[in-house]
C-alpha positions in Angstrom: -1.1 -4.3 -3.3 -4.6 -5.5 -3.9 -5.9 -8.8 -2.5 -6.0 -10.6 -5.8 -2.3 -9.8 -6.5 -1.2 -10.9 -3.0 -3.0 -14.3 -3.4 -1.5 -14.7 -6.9 2.0 -14.2 -5.5 1.2 -16.7 -2.8 0.5 -19.3 -5.5 3.7 -18.5 -7.4 5.8 -18.6 -4.2 4.5 -22.2 -3.7 5.7 -22.9 -7.3 9.1 -21.4 -6.4 9.3 -23.7 -3.4 9.7 -26.6 -5.9 13.3 -25.6 -6.0 13.6 -27.5 -2.7 13.9 -31.2 -3.6 12.1 -32.1 -0.4 9.0 -30.1 -1.5 9.1 -31.4 -5.1 9.3 -35.0 -3.9 6.4 -34.9 -1.5 3.0 -33.7 -2.8 1.5 -33.4 0.7 4.3 -31.0 1.6 3.8 -29.0 -1.5 0.1 -28.6 -0.7 1.0 -27.5 2.8 3.4 -24.9 1.5 0.8 -23.7 -1.0 -1.7 -23.2 1.9 1.0 -21.4 3.9 2.0 -19.1 1.1 -1.6 -18.3 0.3 -2.4 -17.4 3.9 1.0 -15.7 4.4 0.5 -13.6 1.4 -2.7 -12.3 2.8 -2.2 -12.5 6.5 -0.9 -8.9 7.1 -4.2 -7.6 5.6 -6.2 -9.5 8.2 -6.2 -6.1 10.0 -9.0 -5.2 7.6 -11.3 -6.6 10.3 -10.9 -3.2 12.0 -13.4 -1.9 9.4 -16.1 -3.4 11.6 -15.1 -0.7 14.3 -15.4 2.1 11.8 -13.3 4.2 9.5 -11.1 5.7 12.2 -10.1 2.4 13.6 -9.3 1.0 10.2 -7.2 4.1 9.2 -5.2 3.8 12.5 -4.5 0.0 12.2 -4.4 -0.8 8.5 -0.8 -1.6 7.4 0.3 -1.0 11.0 1.1 -3.8 13.6 0.5 -6.6 11.1 3.1 -5.2 8.8 5.8 -4.4 11.3 9.4 -5.7 11.4 8.6 -8.5 13.9 5.3 -9.5 12.2 6.8 -12.2 9.9 8.4 -13.9 12.9 5.0 -14.1 14.5 3.0 -15.0 11.4 5.4 -17.8 10.4 4.6 -20.2 13.3 1.0 -19.0 13.6 0.3 -20.0 10.0 2.9 -22.7 9.5 2.5 -25.0 12.5 -1.3 -25.6 12.2 -1.0 -26.1 8.4 1.8 -28.6 8.8 -0.3 -30.5 11.4 -3.4 -30.5 9.2 -1.5 -31.8 6.2 0.4 -34.4 8.3 3.8 -33.0 7.5 5.0 -32.0 10.9 8.4 -33.4 10.3 8.9 -30.7 7.7 7.1 -28.0 9.7 10.1 -25.7 9.5 9.8 -25.7 5.7 6.2 -24.7 5.9 7.0 -22.0 8.4 9.9 -20.7 6.2 7.6 -20.3 3.2 4.9 -18.6 5.3 7.7 -16.3 6.5 8.8 -15.5 2.9 5.2 -14.9 1.8 4.6 -12.4 4.7 7.9 -10.6 4.0 7.0 -10.3 0.3 3.6 -8.9 1.1 5.1 -6.2 3.3 7.8 -5.4 0.7 5.2 -4.9 -2.0 3.1 -2.6 0.2 6.3 -0.6 1.0 6.7 0.0 -2.8 3.2 1.5 -2.9 2.5 5.2 -2.2 0.2 4.5 0.7 3.0 3.0 2.7 3.5 0.8 5.8 4.7 1.2 9.4 7.1 -1.6 8.8 9.9 -0.3 11.1 7.8 -0.5 14.2 8.7 -0.8 17.1 11.7 1.5 16.3 9.6 4.2 14.6 5.9 4.7 13.9 6.8 6.7 10.7 4.9 5.7 7.6 7.4 4.6 4.9 6.5 4.5 1.2 8.7 4.2 -1.9 6.1 5.4 -4.3 7.1 2.9 -7.0 4.3 0.5 -7.7 0.5 1.1 -8.1 -2.0 -0.9 -6.0 -2.4 -3.2 -9.0 0.5 -3.7 -11.3 -0.7 -5.2 -14.6 2.8 -6.4 -15.7 3.6 -8.3 -12.5 0.0 -9.7 -12.4 0.2 -10.8 -16.1 3.6 -12.5 -15.8 2.7 -14.4 -12.6 -0.8 -15.4 -14.0 0.9 -16.8 -17.1 3.3 -18.8 -15.0 0.5 -20.3 -12.9 -1.4 -21.2 -16.0 1.6 -22.9 -17.5 2.1 -24.8 -14.2 -1.4 -26.1 -13.7 -1.6 -27.2 -17.4 1.7 -29.0 -17.3 3.0 -27.0 -20.3 6.5 -26.6 -18.8 8.7 -29.6 -17.9 10.5 -27.7 -15.1 8.1 -25.3 -13.3 10.6 -24.7 -10.5 13.1 -23.1 -12.9 10.3 -21.1 -14.6 9.2 -19.7 -11.2 12.9 -18.9 -10.4 13.0 -16.9 -13.7 9.7 -15.2 -13.0 10.8 -14.0 -9.5 14.2 -12.9 -10.8 12.5 -10.8 -13.4 10.0 -9.5 -10.8 12.9 -8.3 -8.6 14.6 -6.7 -11.6 11.4 -5.0 -12.6 10.9 -3.6 -9.1 14.4 -2.3 -9.0 14.0 -0.7 -12.4 10.8 1.0 -11.3 12.6 2.3 -8.2 15.4 3.7 -10.4 12.9 5.4 -12.7 11.0 6.9 -9.8 14.3 8.3 -8.3 15.1 9.8 -11.8 11.7 11.5 -11.8 12.3 12.9 -8.3 15.7 14.3 -9.4 14.1 16.0 -12.4 11.5 17.6 -10.1 14.1 18.6 -7.6 16.1 20.4 -10.4 13.0 22.1 -11.8 11.5 23.3 -8.5 14.6 23.6 -6.4 13.0 21.1 -3.9 14.5 18.4 -1.7 13.7 14.7 -2.2 11.8 14.6 1.1 9.4 17.3 -0.2 8.2 15.2 -3.1 5.7 12.4 -3.2 5.0 10.3 -6.3 2.0 8.2 -7.3 2.6 6.0 -10.4 -0.1 5.5 -13.0 -1.5 2.0 -13.7 0.7 1.4 -16.6 3.7 3.3 -15.3 4.0 5.8 -18.1 3.0 8.8 -16.0 3.9 9.8 -12.5 1.6 12.1 -10.4 3.6 14.3 -8.1 3.0 16.5 -5.1 5.7 18.9 -3.9 5.4 20.4 -0.4 6.8 23.9 -1.2 6.5 25.3 2.3 3.6 27.7 1.8 1.8 25.6 -0.9 1.4 22.2 -2.5 2.4 21.9 -6.1 0.7 19.0 -7.9 1.1 17.8 -11.4 2.1 15.0 -13.8 5.4 13.9 -15.3 5.3 11.9 -18.5 8.8 10.8 -19.6 10.7 14.2 -19.3 7.7 16.5 -19.7 6.4 18.1 -16.5 2.8 19.4 -16.5 1.9 21.4 -13.4 -1.8 21.1 -12.6 -2.4 23.4 -9.6 -0.9 25.1 -6.6 -2.8 24.8 -3.3 -1.9 27.3 -0.7 -1.8 26.2 2.9 -3.6 27.7 5.8 -1.4 28.9 8.6 -2.2 26.6 11.6 -2.5 29.7 13.8 -5.1 31.2 11.5 -7.4 28.2 10.9 -11.0 29.1 10.6 -12.9 28.5 13.8 -14.9 25.7 12.1 -11.7 23.9 11.1 -10.2 24.4 14.6 -13.3 22.9 16.1 -12.7 19.6 14.3 -9.1 19.0 15.3 -9.9 16.8 18.3 -12.6 14.8 16.4 -11.6 11.1 16.3 -11.7 10.7 12.6 -9.6 13.8 12.0 -7.0 12.6 14.6 -6.8 9.2 12.8 -6.5 11.0 9.4 -3.7 13.3 10.7 -1.8 10.2 12.0 -1.4 8.9 8.4 -1.7 11.9 6.0 1.4 13.7 4.9 0.3 16.6 2.8 -2.7 18.0 4.6 -5.1 20.6 3.2 -8.3 21.8 4.9 -11.4 23.3 3.2 -14.4 24.9 5.0 -17.8 25.2 3.4 -20.5 27.2 5.0 -24.2 26.6 4.4 -27.5 27.6 6.3 -27.3 24.5 8.5 -23.6 25.0 9.6 -20.2 24.0 8.2 -18.6 21.2 6.3 -14.9 20.9 7.1 -12.9 18.6 4.8 -9.3 17.6 5.6 -7.6 16.1 2.5 -4.3 14.4 1.9 -3.1 16.1 -1.3 -0.7 13.3 -2.1 -3.6 11.3 -3.4 -5.4 13.3 -6.1 -7.2 12.7 -9.4 -8.1 15.8 -11.5 -9.7 18.2 -8.9 -10.7 15.5 -6.5 -9.0 14.4 -3.3 -10.4 10.9 -2.5 -8.7 10.4 0.9 -10.4 12.7 3.4 -11.8 13.3 6.9 -15.0 15.2 6.6 -16.8 16.7 9.6 -20.3 18.3 9.6 -20.8 21.0 12.2 -23.9 23.0 13.2 -23.9 26.8 13.5 -22.6 26.5 17.1 -19.6 24.3 15.9 -21.0 21.1 17.5 -20.1 17.9 15.6 -23.1 16.4 13.8 -21.4 13.6 12.0 -18.0 12.6 10.6 -16.6 10.4 7.9 -13.0 9.4 7.3 -11.5 7.2 4.5 -11.5 6.8 0.7 -14.1 8.2 -1.6 -13.3 6.2 -4.6 -13.5 2.7 -6.1 -10.5 0.4 -6.0 -10.2 0.5 -9.8 -10.2 4.3 -9.9 -7.1 6.5 -9.8 -5.0 7.1 -7.8 -3.9 3.5 -7.5 -3.0 3.3 -3.8 
């Protein structure tokens, strides 16, 4: 999810820790837990530093190693022990590490529920896993947790620990409900198009009323929207046979940015534009679309002799623009 949401959930996790009598009885320990959950809720996204090495490095590493199965076990002591020492609560360092661990796990779980996905099962598999359930920013979860924090800091509720317990119970129920709705949408699409579940990718809208879908139909990609029970097919994009790629597209296969893009993209479409200077080859992940635009691409400019002039890989959209991944 977005950075603001992760940090907000870090704050509410600290509120949830008040269920532990030891935390509620010692303000210094609560502050240490708050620091640990804030850092833990953001720590997996520290891989964003790879942006400094360019788009290809970022695409290869984002939501990779820092989001893997062993990552919470590493982050917990790395975050928890220094914070426990700084706040002078080393006798309860295991509590601080536990809540750092929970924060990291919740971060990875939320990213798994997004359409972009995570490599959370490494080292067992490098496959990108995504449940296609939540947008990058979920206004309902954000609103509920923001209200809880506001009530907490203003002292408007006599028992904040119980309030946060209710908030997290409702959050988990909401996530499960969204998962069930998404599976229902997939079943409807399977029935309509005769497709298998593995062929379908969903992207939820911001408010959850509409689901964008892409179906890998073998020789084409079918993209459209589903609102409640109404399916609206937008377009069919026919694939290029890999053995019959245009020479310009073939010349970009080994380009670093294209290699990084192919490592992540699931529904790949290539387009070649010719102009007097040469060619523009654009590889797009059809899963992520808005109207006629595919914002996640690897674009390579070639001269007339098919030499690479420049390349660009990444997102061509603002965070607040659809699709919300």
